[in-house]
PDB file with SEQRES, HELIX, SHEET and CRYST1 records, atoms N, CA, C and O in Angstrom:
SEQRES   1 A   86  MET SER SER ALA PRO VAL PRO LEU THR LEU ALA HIS ALA          
SEQRES   2 A   86  ALA ILE GLY ALA ALA HIS ARG VAL GLU ALA LEU SER PRO          
SEQRES   3 A   86  PRO ALA HIS ALA PRO GLU TRP GLY PRO TRP LEU GLU GLN          
SEQRES   4 A   86  ILE GLY PHE VAL ALA GLY GLU HIS VAL SER VAL LEU THR          
SEQRES   5 A   86  ARG ALA LEU LEU GLY GLY ASP PRO LEU VAL VAL ARG ILE          
SEQRES   6 A   86  GLY GLN SER THR PHE ALA LEU ARG ARG ALA GLU ALA ASP          
SEQRES   7 A   86  CYS VAL GLN LEU ARG ARG PRO THR                              
HELIX    1 AA1 LEU A   10  HIS A   12  5                                   3    
HELIX    2 AA2 TRP A   33  GLN A   39  1                                   7    
HELIX    3 AA3 ARG A   74  ALA A   77  1                                   4    
SHEET    1 AA1 5 SER A  68  LEU A  72  0                                        
SHEET    2 AA1 5 LEU A  61  ILE A  65 -1                                        
SHEET    3 AA1 5 HIS A  47  ARG A  53 -1                                        
SHEET    4 AA1 5 HIS A  19  LEU A  24 -1                                        
SHEET    5 AA1 5 VAL A  80  ARG A  83 -1                                        
CRYST1    1.000    1.000    1.000  90.00  90.00  90.00 P 1           1          
ATOM      1  N   MET A   1      87.520 120.387  94.440  1.00  0.00           N  
ATOM      2  CA  MET A   1      88.763 119.837  94.960  1.00  0.00           C  
ATOM      3  C   MET A   1      89.203 118.722  94.019  1.00  0.00           C  
ATOM      4  O   MET A   1      88.433 117.803  93.739  1.00  0.00           O  
ATOM      5  N   SER A   2      90.441 118.800  93.531  1.00  0.00           N  
ATOM      6  CA  SER A   2      90.949 117.757  92.669  1.00  0.00           C  
ATOM      7  C   SER A   2      92.040 116.993  93.421  1.00  0.00           C  
ATOM      8  O   SER A   2      92.738 117.548  94.270  1.00  0.00           O  
ATOM      9  N   SER A   3      92.163 115.744  93.098  1.00  0.00           N  
ATOM     10  CA  SER A   3      93.207 114.947  93.700  1.00  0.00           C  
ATOM     11  C   SER A   3      94.112 114.437  92.602  1.00  0.00           C  
ATOM     12  O   SER A   3      93.659 114.104  91.507  1.00  0.00           O  
ATOM     13  N   ALA A   4      95.391 114.378  92.906  1.00  0.00           N  
ATOM     14  CA  ALA A   4      96.352 113.896  91.906  1.00  0.00           C  
ATOM     15  C   ALA A   4      96.131 112.397  91.702  1.00  0.00           C  
ATOM     16  O   ALA A   4      95.831 111.676  92.653  1.00  0.00           O  
ATOM     17  N   PRO A   5      96.279 111.935  90.471  1.00  0.00           N  
ATOM     18  CA  PRO A   5      96.087 110.502  90.241  1.00  0.00           C  
ATOM     19  C   PRO A   5      97.168 109.705  90.957  1.00  0.00           C  
ATOM     20  O   PRO A   5      98.326 110.113  91.036  1.00  0.00           O  
ATOM     21  N   VAL A   6      96.754 108.564  91.470  1.00  0.00           N  
ATOM     22  CA  VAL A   6      97.685 107.669  92.129  1.00  0.00           C  
ATOM     23  C   VAL A   6      98.514 106.950  91.051  1.00  0.00           C  
ATOM     24  O   VAL A   6      97.944 106.370  90.127  1.00  0.00           O  
ATOM     25  N   PRO A   7      99.848 106.980  91.157  1.00  0.00           N  
ATOM     26  CA  PRO A   7     100.634 106.310  90.134  1.00  0.00           C  
ATOM     27  C   PRO A   7     100.356 104.809  90.134  1.00  0.00           C  
ATOM     28  O   PRO A   7     100.254 104.175  91.184  1.00  0.00           O  
ATOM     29  N   LEU A   8     100.236 104.263  88.932  1.00  0.00           N  
ATOM     30  CA  LEU A   8     100.081 102.827  88.769  1.00  0.00           C  
ATOM     31  C   LEU A   8     101.462 102.198  88.909  1.00  0.00           C  
ATOM     32  O   LEU A   8     102.416 102.637  88.266  1.00  0.00           O  
ATOM     33  N   THR A   9     101.568 101.179  89.742  1.00  0.00           N  
ATOM     34  CA  THR A   9     102.858 100.513  89.876  1.00  0.00           C  
ATOM     35  C   THR A   9     102.724  99.052  89.384  1.00  0.00           C  
ATOM     36  O   THR A   9     101.627  98.506  89.262  1.00  0.00           O  
ATOM     37  N   LEU A  10     103.851  98.478  89.122  1.00  0.00           N  
ATOM     38  CA  LEU A  10     103.889  97.102  88.636  1.00  0.00           C  
ATOM     39  C   LEU A  10     103.232  96.141  89.606  1.00  0.00           C  
ATOM     40  O   LEU A  10     102.673  95.123  89.197  1.00  0.00           O  
ATOM     41  N   ALA A  11     103.294  96.456  90.882  1.00  0.00           N  
ATOM     42  CA  ALA A  11     102.699  95.574  91.917  1.00  0.00           C  
ATOM     43  C   ALA A  11     101.184  95.516  91.769  1.00  0.00           C  
ATOM     44  O   ALA A  11     100.563  94.560  92.233  1.00  0.00           O  
ATOM     45  N   HIS A  12     100.578  96.511  91.139  1.00  0.00           N  
ATOM     46  CA  HIS A  12      99.101  96.570  91.023  1.00  0.00           C  
ATOM     47  C   HIS A  12      98.634  96.405  89.582  1.00  0.00           C  
ATOM     48  O   HIS A  12      97.441  96.527  89.305  1.00  0.00           O  
ATOM     49  N   ALA A  13      99.540  96.134  88.673  1.00  0.00           N  
ATOM     50  CA  ALA A  13      99.151  95.991  87.277  1.00  0.00           C  
ATOM     51  C   ALA A  13      98.397  94.671  87.067  1.00  0.00           C  
ATOM     52  O   ALA A  13      98.677  93.668  87.723  1.00  0.00           O  
ATOM     53  N   ALA A  14      97.465  94.694  86.166  1.00  0.00           N  
ATOM     54  CA  ALA A  14      96.685  93.498  85.823  1.00  0.00           C  
ATOM     55  C   ALA A  14      97.577  92.500  85.118  1.00  0.00           C  
ATOM     56  O   ALA A  14      98.479  92.871  84.367  1.00  0.00           O  
ATOM     57  N   ILE A  15      97.313  91.227  85.369  1.00  0.00           N  
ATOM     58  CA  ILE A  15      98.066  90.167  84.709  1.00  0.00           C  
ATOM     59  C   ILE A  15      97.829  90.254  83.208  1.00  0.00           C  
ATOM     60  O   ILE A  15      96.688  90.310  82.748  1.00  0.00           O  
ATOM     61  N   GLY A  16      98.932  90.264  82.447  1.00  0.00           N  
ATOM     62  CA  GLY A  16      98.840  90.257  80.985  1.00  0.00           C  
ATOM     63  C   GLY A  16      98.722  91.613  80.350  1.00  0.00           C  
ATOM     64  O   GLY A  16      98.877  91.727  79.134  1.00  0.00           O  
ATOM     65  N   ALA A  17      98.457  92.640  81.110  1.00  0.00           N  
ATOM     66  CA  ALA A  17      98.316  93.992  80.542  1.00  0.00           C  
ATOM     67  C   ALA A  17      99.693  94.536  80.156  1.00  0.00           C  
ATOM     68  O   ALA A  17     100.651  94.431  80.921  1.00  0.00           O  
ATOM     69  N   ALA A  18      99.774  95.117  78.960  1.00  0.00           N  
ATOM     70  CA  ALA A  18     101.047  95.681  78.468  1.00  0.00           C  
ATOM     71  C   ALA A  18     101.194  97.099  78.993  1.00  0.00           C  
ATOM     72  O   ALA A  18     100.276  97.912  78.885  1.00  0.00           O  
ATOM     73  N   HIS A  19     102.350  97.385  79.560  1.00  0.00           N  
ATOM     74  CA  HIS A  19     102.650  98.747  80.075  1.00  0.00           C  
ATOM     75  C   HIS A  19     104.072  99.106  79.659  1.00  0.00           C  
ATOM     76  O   HIS A  19     104.804  98.305  79.078  1.00  0.00           O  
ATOM     77  N   ARG A  20     104.421 100.323  79.976  1.00  0.00           N  
ATOM     78  CA  ARG A  20     105.796 100.801  79.822  1.00  0.00           C  
ATOM     79  C   ARG A  20     106.223 101.375  81.170  1.00  0.00           C  
ATOM     80  O   ARG A  20     105.416 101.931  81.914  1.00  0.00           O  
ATOM     81  N   VAL A  21     107.497 101.226  81.459  1.00  0.00           N  
ATOM     82  CA  VAL A  21     108.041 101.777  82.675  1.00  0.00           C  
ATOM     83  C   VAL A  21     108.049 103.305  82.575  1.00  0.00           C  
ATOM     84  O   VAL A  21     108.524 103.862  81.585  1.00  0.00           O  
ATOM     85  N   GLU A  22     107.536 103.963  83.576  1.00  0.00           N  
ATOM     86  CA  GLU A  22     107.567 105.447  83.632  1.00  0.00           C  
ATOM     87  C   GLU A  22     108.787 105.919  84.454  1.00  0.00           C  
ATOM     88  O   GLU A  22     109.552 106.781  84.023  1.00  0.00           O  
ATOM     89  N   ALA A  23     108.935 105.333  85.627  1.00  0.00           N  
ATOM     90  CA  ALA A  23     110.013 105.775  86.537  1.00  0.00           C  
ATOM     91  C   ALA A  23     110.197 104.731  87.636  1.00  0.00           C  
ATOM     92  O   ALA A  23     109.366 103.837  87.799  1.00  0.00           O  
ATOM     93  N   LEU A  24     111.282 104.849  88.381  1.00  0.00           N  
ATOM     94  CA  LEU A  24     111.533 104.021  89.538  1.00  0.00           C  
ATOM     95  C   LEU A  24     111.475 104.891  90.769  1.00  0.00           C  
ATOM     96  O   LEU A  24     111.972 106.017  90.760  1.00  0.00           O  
ATOM     97  N   SER A  25     110.868 104.379  91.837  1.00  0.00           N  
ATOM     98  CA  SER A  25     110.822 105.140  93.080  1.00  0.00           C  
ATOM     99  C   SER A  25     111.086 104.182  94.269  1.00  0.00           C  
ATOM    100  O   SER A  25     110.166 103.757  94.967  1.00  0.00           O  
ATOM    101  N   PRO A  26     112.369 103.866  94.461  1.00  0.00           N  
ATOM    102  CA  PRO A  26     112.686 102.963  95.577  1.00  0.00           C  
ATOM    103  C   PRO A  26     112.359 103.578  96.919  1.00  0.00           C  
ATOM    104  O   PRO A  26     112.390 104.798  97.078  1.00  0.00           O  
ATOM    105  N   PRO A  27     112.048 102.735  97.880  1.00  0.00           N  
ATOM    106  CA  PRO A  27     111.715 103.266  99.229  1.00  0.00           C  
ATOM    107  C   PRO A  27     112.978 103.810  99.921  1.00  0.00           C  
ATOM    108  O   PRO A  27     114.102 103.437  99.588  1.00  0.00           O  
ATOM    109  N   ALA A  28     112.758 104.677 100.864  1.00  0.00           N  
ATOM    110  CA  ALA A  28     113.893 105.271 101.611  1.00  0.00           C  
ATOM    111  C   ALA A  28     114.722 104.229 102.304  1.00  0.00           C  
ATOM    112  O   ALA A  28     115.933 104.400 102.446  1.00  0.00           O  
ATOM    113  N   HIS A  29     114.098 103.137 102.746  1.00  0.00           N  
ATOM    114  CA  HIS A  29     114.851 102.120 103.473  1.00  0.00           C  
ATOM    115  C   HIS A  29     115.651 101.193 102.547  1.00  0.00           C  
ATOM    116  O   HIS A  29     116.464 100.400 103.023  1.00  0.00           O  
ATOM    117  N   ALA A  30     115.430 101.285 101.245  1.00  0.00           N  
ATOM    118  CA  ALA A  30     116.150 100.426 100.273  1.00  0.00           C  
ATOM    119  C   ALA A  30     116.480 101.187  98.973  1.00  0.00           C  
ATOM    120  O   ALA A  30     116.026 100.789  97.900  1.00  0.00           O  
ATOM    121  N   PRO A  31     117.257 102.267  99.059  1.00  0.00           N  
ATOM    122  CA  PRO A  31     117.544 103.046  97.856  1.00  0.00           C  
ATOM    123  C   PRO A  31     118.330 102.256  96.817  1.00  0.00           C  
ATOM    124  O   PRO A  31     118.336 102.626  95.643  1.00  0.00           O  
ATOM    125  N   GLU A  32     118.999 101.168  97.228  1.00  0.00           N  
ATOM    126  CA  GLU A  32     119.769 100.355  96.278  1.00  0.00           C  
ATOM    127  C   GLU A  32     118.876  99.620  95.294  1.00  0.00           C  
ATOM    128  O   GLU A  32     119.366  99.131  94.277  1.00  0.00           O  
ATOM    129  N   TRP A  33     117.588  99.527  95.565  1.00  0.00           N  
ATOM    130  CA  TRP A  33     116.678  98.823  94.651  1.00  0.00           C  
ATOM    131  C   TRP A  33     116.612  99.551  93.317  1.00  0.00           C  
ATOM    132  O   TRP A  33     116.502  98.896  92.281  1.00  0.00           O  
ATOM    133  N   GLY A  34     116.675 100.888  93.300  1.00  0.00           N  
ATOM    134  CA  GLY A  34     116.578 101.657  92.055  1.00  0.00           C  
ATOM    135  C   GLY A  34     117.668 101.274  91.082  1.00  0.00           C  
ATOM    136  O   GLY A  34     117.357 100.866  89.962  1.00  0.00           O  
ATOM    137  N   PRO A  35     118.952 101.386  91.459  1.00  0.00           N  
ATOM    138  CA  PRO A  35     120.029 101.006  90.540  1.00  0.00           C  
ATOM    139  C   PRO A  35     119.943  99.514  90.156  1.00  0.00           C  
ATOM    140  O   PRO A  35     120.204  99.157  89.007  1.00  0.00           O  
ATOM    141  N   TRP A  36     119.583  98.659  91.100  1.00  0.00           N  
ATOM    142  CA  TRP A  36     119.477  97.233  90.779  1.00  0.00           C  
ATOM    143  C   TRP A  36     118.398  96.978  89.742  1.00  0.00           C  
ATOM    144  O   TRP A  36     118.613  96.221  88.796  1.00  0.00           O  
ATOM    145  N   LEU A  37     117.245  97.598  89.909  1.00  0.00           N  
ATOM    146  CA  LEU A  37     116.169  97.403  88.926  1.00  0.00           C  
ATOM    147  C   LEU A  37     116.591  97.944  87.558  1.00  0.00           C  
ATOM    148  O   LEU A  37     116.266  97.338  86.538  1.00  0.00           O  
ATOM    149  N   GLU A  38     117.304  99.067  87.516  1.00  0.00           N  
ATOM    150  CA  GLU A  38     117.797  99.592  86.247  1.00  0.00           C  
ATOM    151  C   GLU A  38     118.756  98.612  85.587  1.00  0.00           C  
ATOM    152  O   GLU A  38     118.701  98.406  84.375  1.00  0.00           O  
ATOM    153  N   GLN A  39     119.625  98.015  86.371  1.00  0.00           N  
ATOM    154  CA  GLN A  39     120.605  97.084  85.821  1.00  0.00           C  
ATOM    155  C   GLN A  39     119.970  95.864  85.179  1.00  0.00           C  
ATOM    156  O   GLN A  39     120.535  95.285  84.251  1.00  0.00           O  
ATOM    157  N   ILE A  40     118.789  95.464  85.669  1.00  0.00           N  
ATOM    158  CA  ILE A  40     118.162  94.283  85.079  1.00  0.00           C  
ATOM    159  C   ILE A  40     117.116  94.663  84.019  1.00  0.00           C  
ATOM    160  O   ILE A  40     116.388  93.806  83.519  1.00  0.00           O  
ATOM    161  N   GLY A  41     117.054  95.969  83.683  1.00  0.00           N  
ATOM    162  CA  GLY A  41     116.269  96.380  82.537  1.00  0.00           C  
ATOM    163  C   GLY A  41     115.043  97.250  82.783  1.00  0.00           C  
ATOM    164  O   GLY A  41     114.348  97.616  81.836  1.00  0.00           O  
ATOM    165  N   PHE A  42     114.770  97.585  84.035  1.00  0.00           N  
ATOM    166  CA  PHE A  42     113.624  98.451  84.319  1.00  0.00           C  
ATOM    167  C   PHE A  42     114.014  99.891  84.118  1.00  0.00           C  
ATOM    168  O   PHE A  42     114.325 100.605  85.072  1.00  0.00           O  
ATOM    169  N   VAL A  43     113.996 100.316  82.871  1.00  0.00           N  
ATOM    170  CA  VAL A  43     114.339 101.689  82.512  1.00  0.00           C  
ATOM    171  C   VAL A  43     113.140 102.332  81.858  1.00  0.00           C  
ATOM    172  O   VAL A  43     112.284 101.649  81.294  1.00  0.00           O  
ATOM    173  N   ALA A  44     113.081 103.629  81.934  1.00  0.00           N  
ATOM    174  CA  ALA A  44     111.920 104.369  81.380  1.00  0.00           C  
ATOM    175  C   ALA A  44     111.712 104.003  79.934  1.00  0.00           C  
ATOM    176  O   ALA A  44     112.652 103.972  79.140  1.00  0.00           O  
ATOM    177  N   GLY A  45     110.462 103.725  79.599  1.00  0.00           N  
ATOM    178  CA  GLY A  45     110.081 103.421  78.244  1.00  0.00           C  
ATOM    179  C   GLY A  45     110.059 101.939  77.901  1.00  0.00           C  
ATOM    180  O   GLY A  45     109.489 101.546  76.883  1.00  0.00           O  
ATOM    181  N   GLU A  46     110.674 101.119  78.738  1.00  0.00           N  
ATOM    182  CA  GLU A  46     110.744  99.674  78.415  1.00  0.00           C  
ATOM    183  C   GLU A  46     109.360  99.021  78.597  1.00  0.00           C  
ATOM    184  O   GLU A  46     108.601  99.375  79.500  1.00  0.00           O  
ATOM    185  N   HIS A  47     109.063  98.073  77.724  1.00  0.00           N  
ATOM    186  CA  HIS A  47     107.817  97.330  77.812  1.00  0.00           C  
ATOM    187  C   HIS A  47     107.886  96.364  79.015  1.00  0.00           C  
ATOM    188  O   HIS A  47     108.917  95.733  79.247  1.00  0.00           O  
ATOM    189  N   VAL A  48     106.790  96.257  79.767  1.00  0.00           N  
ATOM    190  CA  VAL A  48     106.757  95.380  80.927  1.00  0.00           C  
ATOM    191  C   VAL A  48     105.335  94.858  81.124  1.00  0.00           C  
ATOM    192  O   VAL A  48     104.362  95.549  80.822  1.00  0.00           O  
ATOM    193  N   SER A  49     105.229  93.654  81.625  1.00  0.00           N  
ATOM    194  CA  SER A  49     103.914  93.092  81.936  1.00  0.00           C  
ATOM    195  C   SER A  49     104.076  92.078  83.053  1.00  0.00           C  
ATOM    196  O   SER A  49     105.147  91.494  83.222  1.00  0.00           O  
ATOM    197  N   VAL A  50     103.011  91.871  83.816  1.00  0.00           N  
ATOM    198  CA  VAL A  50     102.959  90.856  84.845  1.00  0.00           C  
ATOM    199  C   VAL A  50     102.470  89.573  84.197  1.00  0.00           C  
ATOM    200  O   VAL A  50     101.407  89.557  83.577  1.00  0.00           O  
ATOM    201  N   LEU A  51     103.240  88.491  84.335  1.00  0.00           N  
ATOM    202  CA  LEU A  51     102.824  87.218  83.773  1.00  0.00           C  
ATOM    203  C   LEU A  51     101.940  86.429  84.718  1.00  0.00           C  
ATOM    204  O   LEU A  51     100.952  85.814  84.316  1.00  0.00           O  
ATOM    205  N   THR A  52     102.324  86.465  85.987  1.00  0.00           N  
ATOM    206  CA  THR A  52     101.516  85.760  87.002  1.00  0.00           C  
ATOM    207  C   THR A  52     101.911  86.199  88.404  1.00  0.00           C  
ATOM    208  O   THR A  52     102.937  86.854  88.588  1.00  0.00           O  
ATOM    209  N   ARG A  53     101.121  85.848  89.363  1.00  0.00           N  
ATOM    210  CA  ARG A  53     101.398  86.123  90.779  1.00  0.00           C  
ATOM    211  C   ARG A  53     101.269  84.825  91.544  1.00  0.00           C  
ATOM    212  O   ARG A  53     100.545  83.920  91.129  1.00  0.00           O  
ATOM    213  N   ALA A  54     101.976  84.732  92.669  1.00  0.00           N  
ATOM    214  CA  ALA A  54     101.824  83.588  93.540  1.00  0.00           C  
ATOM    215  C   ALA A  54     100.384  83.492  94.033  1.00  0.00           C  
ATOM    216  O   ALA A  54      99.708  84.505  94.215  1.00  0.00           O  
ATOM    217  N   LEU A  55      99.936  82.287  94.243  1.00  0.00           N  
ATOM    218  CA  LEU A  55      98.533  82.080  94.619  1.00  0.00           C  
ATOM    219  C   LEU A  55      98.183  82.731  95.957  1.00  0.00           C  
ATOM    220  O   LEU A  55      97.176  83.429  96.070  1.00  0.00           O  
ATOM    221  N   LEU A  56      98.988  82.506  96.930  1.00  0.00           N  
ATOM    222  CA  LEU A  56      98.649  83.045  98.266  1.00  0.00           C  
ATOM    223  C   LEU A  56      99.354  84.388  98.481  1.00  0.00           C  
ATOM    224  O   LEU A  56     100.577  84.442  98.614  1.00  0.00           O  
ATOM    225  N   GLY A  57      98.589  85.442  98.513  1.00  0.00           N  
ATOM    226  CA  GLY A  57      99.101  86.770  98.771  1.00  0.00           C  
ATOM    227  C   GLY A  57      99.668  87.473  97.555  1.00  0.00           C  
ATOM    228  O   GLY A  57     100.013  88.651  97.648  1.00  0.00           O  
ATOM    229  N   GLY A  58      99.778  86.805  96.421  1.00  0.00           N  
ATOM    230  CA  GLY A  58     100.274  87.458  95.221  1.00  0.00           C  
ATOM    231  C   GLY A  58     101.727  87.869  95.231  1.00  0.00           C  
ATOM    232  O   GLY A  58     102.130  88.735  94.454  1.00  0.00           O  
ATOM    233  N   ASP A  59     102.526  87.264  96.100  1.00  0.00           N  
ATOM    234  CA  ASP A  59     103.927  87.628  96.243  1.00  0.00           C  
ATOM    235  C   ASP A  59     104.757  86.386  96.214  1.00  0.00           C  
ATOM    236  O   ASP A  59     104.570  85.528  97.076  1.00  0.00           O  
ATOM    237  N   PRO A  60     105.658  86.230  95.286  1.00  0.00           N  
ATOM    238  CA  PRO A  60     106.201  87.186  94.339  1.00  0.00           C  
ATOM    239  C   PRO A  60     105.349  87.246  93.042  1.00  0.00           C  
ATOM    240  O   PRO A  60     104.382  86.506  92.863  1.00  0.00           O  
ATOM    241  N   LEU A  61     105.763  88.152  92.173  1.00  0.00           N  
ATOM    242  CA  LEU A  61     105.198  88.297  90.849  1.00  0.00           C  
ATOM    243  C   LEU A  61     106.208  87.843  89.823  1.00  0.00           C  
ATOM    244  O   LEU A  61     107.408  88.029  90.022  1.00  0.00           O  
ATOM    245  N   VAL A  62     105.761  87.257  88.737  1.00  0.00           N  
ATOM    246  CA  VAL A  62     106.648  86.926  87.635  1.00  0.00           C  
ATOM    247  C   VAL A  62     106.348  88.000  86.566  1.00  0.00           C  
ATOM    248  O   VAL A  62     105.211  88.155  86.120  1.00  0.00           O  
ATOM    249  N   VAL A  63     107.403  88.731  86.175  1.00  0.00           N  
ATOM    250  CA  VAL A  63     107.200  89.839  85.244  1.00  0.00           C  
ATOM    251  C   VAL A  63     108.105  89.656  84.016  1.00  0.00           C  
ATOM    252  O   VAL A  63     109.162  89.029  84.075  1.00  0.00           O  
ATOM    253  N   ARG A  64     107.648  90.217  82.935  1.00  0.00           N  
ATOM    254  CA  ARG A  64     108.425  90.197  81.692  1.00  0.00           C  
ATOM    255  C   ARG A  64     108.818  91.646  81.425  1.00  0.00           C  
ATOM    256  O   ARG A  64     107.964  92.529  81.346  1.00  0.00           O  
ATOM    257  N   ILE A  65     110.141  91.879  81.285  1.00  0.00           N  
ATOM    258  CA  ILE A  65     110.642  93.213  80.976  1.00  0.00           C  
ATOM    259  C   ILE A  65     111.510  93.058  79.733  1.00  0.00           C  
ATOM    260  O   ILE A  65     112.513  92.345  79.752  1.00  0.00           O  
ATOM    261  N   GLY A  66     111.127  93.716  78.676  1.00  0.00           N  
ATOM    262  CA  GLY A  66     111.831  93.506  77.402  1.00  0.00           C  
ATOM    263  C   GLY A  66     111.775  92.051  77.032  1.00  0.00           C  
ATOM    264  O   GLY A  66     110.683  91.496  76.906  1.00  0.00           O  
ATOM    265  N   GLN A  67     112.942  91.390  76.849  1.00  0.00           N  
ATOM    266  CA  GLN A  67     112.993  89.985  76.469  1.00  0.00           C  
ATOM    267  C   GLN A  67     113.343  89.095  77.666  1.00  0.00           C  
ATOM    268  O   GLN A  67     113.606  87.906  77.484  1.00  0.00           O  
ATOM    269  N   SER A  68     113.353  89.635  78.860  1.00  0.00           N  
ATOM    270  CA  SER A  68     113.751  88.885  80.065  1.00  0.00           C  
ATOM    271  C   SER A  68     112.554  88.675  80.999  1.00  0.00           C  
ATOM    272  O   SER A  68     111.600  89.454  80.999  1.00  0.00           O  
ATOM    273  N   THR A  69     112.631  87.614  81.786  1.00  0.00           N  
ATOM    274  CA  THR A  69     111.608  87.292  82.768  1.00  0.00           C  
ATOM    275  C   THR A  69     112.236  87.216  84.160  1.00  0.00           C  
ATOM    276  O   THR A  69     113.281  86.589  84.339  1.00  0.00           O  
ATOM    277  N   PHE A  70     111.594  87.858  85.148  1.00  0.00           N  
ATOM    278  CA  PHE A  70     112.110  87.884  86.512  1.00  0.00           C  
ATOM    279  C   PHE A  70     110.982  87.656  87.484  1.00  0.00           C  
ATOM    280  O   PHE A  70     109.818  87.918  87.179  1.00  0.00           O  
ATOM    281  N   ALA A  71     111.331  87.169  88.652  1.00  0.00           N  
ATOM    282  CA  ALA A  71     110.425  87.124  89.800  1.00  0.00           C  
ATOM    283  C   ALA A  71     110.802  88.270  90.708  1.00  0.00           C  
ATOM    284  O   ALA A  71     111.963  88.413  91.092  1.00  0.00           O  
ATOM    285  N   LEU A  72     109.817  89.092  91.052  1.00  0.00           N  
ATOM    286  CA  LEU A  72     110.043  90.223  91.929  1.00  0.00           C  
ATOM    287  C   LEU A  72     109.142  90.110  93.156  1.00  0.00           C  
ATOM    288  O   LEU A  72     107.996  89.672  93.054  1.00  0.00           O  
ATOM    289  N   ARG A  73     109.657  90.499  94.293  1.00  0.00           N  
ATOM    290  CA  ARG A  73     108.764  90.642  95.443  1.00  0.00           C  
ATOM    291  C   ARG A  73     107.837  91.815  95.183  1.00  0.00           C  
ATOM    292  O   ARG A  73     108.175  92.732  94.434  1.00  0.00           O  
ATOM    293  N   ARG A  74     106.677  91.781  95.798  1.00  0.00           N  
ATOM    294  CA  ARG A  74     105.706  92.845  95.591  1.00  0.00           C  
ATOM    295  C   ARG A  74     106.301  94.210  95.962  1.00  0.00           C  
ATOM    296  O   ARG A  74     106.057  95.199  95.273  1.00  0.00           O  
ATOM    297  N   ALA A  75     107.076  94.264  97.041  1.00  0.00           N  
ATOM    298  CA  ALA A  75     107.668  95.552  97.469  1.00  0.00           C  
ATOM    299  C   ALA A  75     108.597  96.097  96.392  1.00  0.00           C  
ATOM    300  O   ALA A  75     108.647  97.308  96.173  1.00  0.00           O  
ATOM    301  N   GLU A  76     109.338  95.212  95.713  1.00  0.00           N  
ATOM    302  CA  GLU A  76     110.210  95.656  94.625  1.00  0.00           C  
ATOM    303  C   GLU A  76     109.388  96.116  93.438  1.00  0.00           C  
ATOM    304  O   GLU A  76     109.686  97.142  92.826  1.00  0.00           O  
ATOM    305  N   ALA A  77     108.352  95.356  93.113  1.00  0.00           N  
ATOM    306  CA  ALA A  77     107.475  95.732  91.990  1.00  0.00           C  
ATOM    307  C   ALA A  77     106.751  97.037  92.252  1.00  0.00           C  
ATOM    308  O   ALA A  77     106.396  97.751  91.314  1.00  0.00           O  
ATOM    309  N   ASP A  78     106.529  97.355  93.519  1.00  0.00           N  
ATOM    310  CA  ASP A  78     105.842  98.603  93.843  1.00  0.00           C  
ATOM    311  C   ASP A  78     106.715  99.829  93.572  1.00  0.00           C  
ATOM    312  O   ASP A  78     106.217 100.954  93.547  1.00  0.00           O  
ATOM    313  N   CYS A  79     108.012  99.612  93.368  1.00  0.00           N  
ATOM    314  CA  CYS A  79     108.964 100.699  93.026  1.00  0.00           C  
ATOM    315  C   CYS A  79     108.875 101.107  91.566  1.00  0.00           C  
ATOM    316  O   CYS A  79     109.349 102.176  91.182  1.00  0.00           O  
ATOM    317  N   VAL A  80     108.271 100.257  90.759  1.00  0.00           N  
ATOM    318  CA  VAL A  80     108.259 100.497  89.303  1.00  0.00           C  
ATOM    319  C   VAL A  80     106.936 101.164  88.922  1.00  0.00           C  
ATOM    320  O   VAL A  80     105.883 100.528  88.888  1.00  0.00           O  
ATOM    321  N   GLN A  81     107.027 102.470  88.637  1.00  0.00           N  
ATOM    322  CA  GLN A  81     105.842 103.218  88.218  1.00  0.00           C  
ATOM    323  C   GLN A  81     105.630 103.009  86.736  1.00  0.00           C  
ATOM    324  O   GLN A  81     106.587 102.974  85.962  1.00  0.00           O  
ATOM    325  N   LEU A  82     104.394 102.872  86.345  1.00  0.00           N  
ATOM    326  CA  LEU A  82     104.035 102.562  84.941  1.00  0.00           C  
ATOM    327  C   LEU A  82     103.283 103.708  84.293  1.00  0.00           C  
ATOM    328  O   LEU A  82     102.580 104.483  84.942  1.00  0.00           O  
ATOM    329  N   ARG A  83     103.462 103.777  82.992  1.00  0.00           N  
ATOM    330  CA  ARG A  83     102.600 104.661  82.204  1.00  0.00           C  
ATOM    331  C   ARG A  83     101.285 103.960  82.062  1.00  0.00           C  
ATOM    332  O   ARG A  83     101.222 102.758  81.805  1.00  0.00           O  
ATOM    333  N   ARG A  84     100.239 104.718  82.230  1.00  0.00           N  
ATOM    334  CA  ARG A  84      98.910 104.116  82.016  1.00  0.00           C  
ATOM    335  C   ARG A  84      98.702 103.888  80.529  1.00  0.00           C  
ATOM    336  O   ARG A  84      99.088 104.725  79.712  1.00  0.00           O  
ATOM    337  N   PRO A  85      98.092 102.754  80.169  1.00  0.00           N  
ATOM    338  CA  PRO A  85      97.867 102.492  78.753  1.00  0.00           C  
ATOM    339  C   PRO A  85      96.947 103.578  78.169  1.00  0.00           C  
ATOM    340  O   PRO A  85      96.054 104.080  78.851  1.00  0.00           O  
ATOM    341  N   THR A  86      97.178 103.923  76.921  1.00  0.00           N  
ATOM    342  CA  THR A  86      96.362 104.948  76.275  1.00  0.00           C  
ATOM    343  C   THR A  86      95.356 104.329  75.338  1.00  0.00           C  
ATOM    344  O   THR A  86      94.581 105.045  74.705  1.00  0.00           O  
TER     345      THR A  86                                                      
END                                                                             
């Protein structure tokens, strides 16, 4: 029995690890998050990394996408699927 690999999302990425955006998968209750994330630079192939997380609960996260830095709630960061480093 084989199981499909669980997609790595920005919400679960290690601090400082370099990744690339694979795809966006906004939740059904907030489909507007996909276009919003694209507008601020979360597009396939873009370099992204987590700079830090809040101390209590790890929410929000401070992320670097391209040359910009943003704070994202964990739920928003969970929409950003990443390519696993090779």
